[in-house]
C-alpha positions as CSV (number, residue, x, y, z in Angstrom):
1,X,-42.0,-26.1,-58.9
2,X,-40.0,-23.3,-59.0
3,X,-38.0,-22.3,-55.8
4,X,-38.5,-19.5,-53.6
5,X,-35.6,-17.2,-52.8
6,X,-35.6,-14.9,-49.8
7,X,-37.0,-11.8,-49.9
8,X,-35.2,-8.4,-48.9
9,X,-37.6,-8.3,-45.6
10,X,-36.3,-11.9,-44.5
11,X,-32.6,-11.0,-45.4
12,X,-32.5,-7.8,-43.5
13,X,-33.8,-9.3,-40.2
14,X,-31.5,-12.6,-40.5
15,X,-28.6,-9.9,-40.4
16,X,-30.2,-7.8,-37.7
17,X,-30.6,-11.2,-35.7
18,X,-26.8,-11.8,-36.3
19,X,-25.4,-8.2,-35.4
20,X,-27.3,-9.1,-31.9
21,X,-26.6,-12.5,-31.3
22,X,-22.5,-11.0,-32.5
23,X,-23.4,-7.9,-29.7
24,X,-24.0,-10.5,-26.9
25,X,-21.4,-12.9,-27.6
26,X,-19.1,-9.5,-27.6
27,X,-20.1,-7.8,-24.8
28,X,-20.2,-11.0,-22.8
29,X,-16.3,-11.8,-23.6
30,X,-15.5,-8.2,-23.0
31,X,-17.2,-8.9,-19.2
32,X,-15.1,-12.5,-18.8
33,X,-11.9,-10.5,-19.8
34,X,-12.4,-7.6,-17.5
35,X,-13.6,-10.3,-14.7
36,X,-10.2,-11.9,-14.8
37,X,-7.8,-8.7,-15.4
38,X,-9.6,-7.7,-11.7
39,X,-8.7,-11.2,-10.4
40,X,-5.5,-11.1,-11.5
41,X,-4.6,-7.2,-10.2
42,X,-6.0,-8.6,-6.5
43,X,-3.9,-11.5,-7.1
44,X,-0.6,-9.5,-7.1
45,X,-1.6,-6.8,-5.0
46,X,-2.0,-9.8,-2.7
47,X,1.2,-11.2,-3.0
48,X,3.0,-7.9,-3.0
49,X,1.5,-6.4,0.5
50,X,2.8,-10.2,1.4
51,X,6.3,-9.2,0.2
52,X,6.0,-6.0,1.7
53,X,5.3,-7.5,5.8
54,X,7.7,-10.0,5.2
55,X,10.7,-7.7,3.9
56,X,9.6,-5.1,6.5
57,X,9.9,-7.5,9.6
58,X,13.1,-9.2,8.6
59,X,14.8,-5.2,8.6
60,X,12.9,-4.4,11.3
61,X,15.0,-6.8,13.2
62,X,18.5,-5.8,12.5
63,X,17.0,-1.7,12.1
64,X,20.0,0.8,13.8
65,X,18.8,4.0,15.1
66,X,21.1,5.9,12.5
67,X,24.6,6.2,11.2
68,X,27.5,8.3,11.8
69,X,26.5,10.3,8.9
70,X,23.3,11.3,10.3
71,X,21.0,8.7,8.0
72,X,17.9,8.0,10.3
73,X,17.8,4.2,10.4
74,X,13.8,4.6,10.5
75,X,12.3,7.5,8.7
76,X,8.7,7.0,7.3
77,X,5.8,9.1,6.6
78,X,1.6,7.6,6.0
79,X,2.8,6.8,2.5
80,X,6.3,5.9,2.6
81,X,9.3,4.4,5.0
82,X,12.8,3.7,4.7
83,X,15.0,1.4,7.1
84,X,18.4,0.8,7.4
85,X,19.6,-2.8,8.8
86,X,22.5,-4.1,9.7
87,X,23.2,-8.0,9.4
88,X,26.1,-10.4,9.7
89,X,29.4,-7.9,8.7
90,X,31.2,-9.4,6.0
91,X,34.8,-9.6,7.6
92,X,35.7,-8.8,11.4
93,X,37.9,-5.5,11.5
94,X,39.5,-3.6,14.2
95,X,37.8,-0.9,14.0
96,X,33.7,-2.0,14.4
97,X,33.1,1.4,12.1
98,X,34.6,-0.1,9.2
99,X,32.5,-2.8,9.2
100,X,29.7,-1.4,7.3
101,X,29.3,-3.6,4.2
102,X,26.4,-5.1,5.3
103,X,24.0,-2.1,6.1
104,X,20.9,-2.3,3.6
105,X,18.6,0.2,3.1
106,X,15.0,-0.5,2.5
107,X,12.5,1.9,0.8
108,X,8.9,1.3,0.4
109,X,6.6,4.5,-1.2
110,X,3.0,4.6,-2.1
111,X,2.5,6.3,-5.6
112,X,-1.0,8.0,-4.8
113,X,-1.8,8.9,-8.3
114,X,-1.2,5.6,-10.1
115,X,-2.0,2.9,-7.0
116,X,1.0,1.8,-7.4
117,X,4.1,0.5,-4.8
118,X,7.7,1.3,-5.3
119,X,10.2,-0.7,-3.7
120,X,14.0,-0.7,-3.0
121,X,16.2,-2.7,-1.0
122,X,20.2,-2.4,-1.5
123,X,23.5,-1.6,0.2
124,X,23.3,2.2,1.5
125,X,26.3,3.2,-0.4
126,X,24.9,1.6,-3.7
127,X,22.3,3.4,-4.2
128,X,18.6,3.2,-5.1
129,X,17.5,0.1,-7.5
130,X,13.6,1.0,-7.4
131,X,11.2,-2.1,-8.5
132,X,7.4,-1.2,-9.0
133,X,5.6,-4.5,-7.5
134,X,2.8,-5.8,-9.4
135,X,-1.1,-4.8,-8.5
136,X,-3.0,-1.8,-7.6
137,X,-4.3,0.0,-4.2
138,X,-6.4,2.5,-3.6
139,X,-4.5,3.2,-0.8
140,X,-1.4,1.9,1.3
141,X,-0.7,4.0,4.6
142,X,2.2,3.2,7.6
143,X,1.5,4.5,11.2
144,X,4.4,4.9,14.3
145,X,3.7,3.7,17.4
146,X,6.3,5.8,20.7
147,X,4.9,3.6,23.2
148,X,1.7,5.6,23.8
149,X,0.4,6.9,20.7
150,X,0.3,6.4,17.1
151,X,2.4,8.8,14.7
152,X,1.5,9.8,11.0
153,X,5.4,10.4,10.3
154,X,8.9,8.8,12.4
155,X,12.4,9.7,12.2
156,X,14.8,7.8,14.9
157,X,17.0,10.4,14.9
158,X,14.9,13.1,16.0
159,X,12.7,11.1,18.1
160,X,15.6,9.7,19.6
161,X,15.2,6.1,18.5
162,X,12.9,3.7,17.1
163,X,9.8,3.2,17.0
164,X,7.6,0.6,19.2
165,X,6.1,-1.1,16.2
166,X,5.2,0.0,12.4
167,X,1.8,-0.6,11.2
168,X,0.9,-1.0,7.6
169,X,-2.7,-0.9,6.6
170,X,-3.8,-1.4,2.7
171,X,-6.9,-1.3,0.7
172,X,-6.9,-3.3,-2.7
173,X,-8.2,-2.1,-5.9
174,X,-7.6,0.8,-8.0
175,X,-7.4,4.4,-7.0
176,X,-10.3,6.5,-7.1
177,X,-10.1,9.9,-8.3
178,X,-11.5,12.3,-5.6
179,X,-15.0,13.8,-6.8
180,X,-15.3,17.2,-7.4
181,X,-17.4,19.9,-5.6
182,X,-20.7,20.1,-7.2
183,X,-24.4,21.8,-6.3
184,X,-25.2,18.5,-5.1
185,X,-22.8,18.8,-2.0
186,X,-24.6,19.4,1.2
187,X,-24.6,22.8,2.7
188,X,-21.9,23.4,5.2
189,X,-22.8,22.5,9.2
190,X,-23.3,25.2,11.9
191,X,-22.0,25.1,14.9
192,X,-24.9,23.8,16.6
193,X,-25.0,20.7,14.1
194,X,-23.1,17.6,15.4
195,X,-20.3,16.0,12.7
196,X,-21.5,12.5,13.8
197,X,-22.5,11.7,10.1
198,X,-19.4,12.6,8.8
199,X,-17.3,11.1,11.3
200,X,-19.2,7.6,10.9
201,X,-18.8,7.6,6.6
202,X,-15.2,8.7,7.6
203,X,-14.7,5.4,9.7
204,X,-16.7,3.3,7.0
205,X,-14.3,4.3,4.2
206,X,-11.1,4.1,6.5
207,X,-11.4,0.2,7.0
208,X,-8.2,-1.4,5.3
209,X,-8.3,-4.6,3.6
210,X,-5.3,-5.8,5.3
211,X,-3.8,-4.8,9.0
212,X,-0.5,-5.7,9.8
213,X,1.5,-4.7,13.0
214,X,5.5,-5.1,13.2
215,X,7.0,-4.9,16.3
216,X,10.8,-3.8,16.7
217,X,12.8,-5.7,19.2
218,X,15.5,-2.9,19.8
219,X,13.0,0.1,20.3
220,X,13.0,1.3,23.8
221,X,9.7,2.6,24.7
222,X,9.0,5.5,26.7
223,X,5.6,3.9,28.2
224,X,6.1,0.7,30.1
225,X,2.8,-0.6,28.7
226,X,3.9,-0.3,25.7
227,X,4.3,-4.1,25.2
228,X,0.8,-4.1,26.1
229,X,-0.7,-5.9,22.7
230,X,-4.5,-4.0,23.5
231,X,-2.3,-0.4,23.0
232,X,-1.0,-1.4,19.6
233,X,-4.7,-1.2,18.1
């Protein structure tokens, strides 16, 4: 009895089924790798935020208003902050001005183009030692409380003292590219049209994933109500 071989059509069908199965397995593996990468990035970002907050809290406790050389003790913008802090002096001298060996500078800066955060902490005279922290952020912002209102920037020499509190806000995830203008954009609103919908969307987009308000013990608020926790929000 003669054995029957596979026809060309059967071979082509078998190859097609094999390719479909291979494609499904490859797609599943790629999806798993992408999900694992996103989970690791999120975990790294959370650890980095915890490190930044802990370091800021420790340095703001012993921060100074400024140095005789004209360096501000706390200088910051919405995407960066610099803090000069003084701990225990290495040795006692008769001239307090010479006891500057313990003066350290902490610098935290958010790079909007890459979504990464740079941080450095070193003695003031040793220069910067910048490290890029792990994790990606879609946004990262600082604000400064003067006892009455929140400010987007601060300079302790120009403002005459330290801020009452520093707020840290962060949004996890990769930075989003700015949407380009197209013919699908809505028409500009007239004066009779309220801006309710635009404000609502901005408020929804501005909800951060984590918020922390750090009080500065040596600050001298202008308002007697600055210590009220409700006003810090």
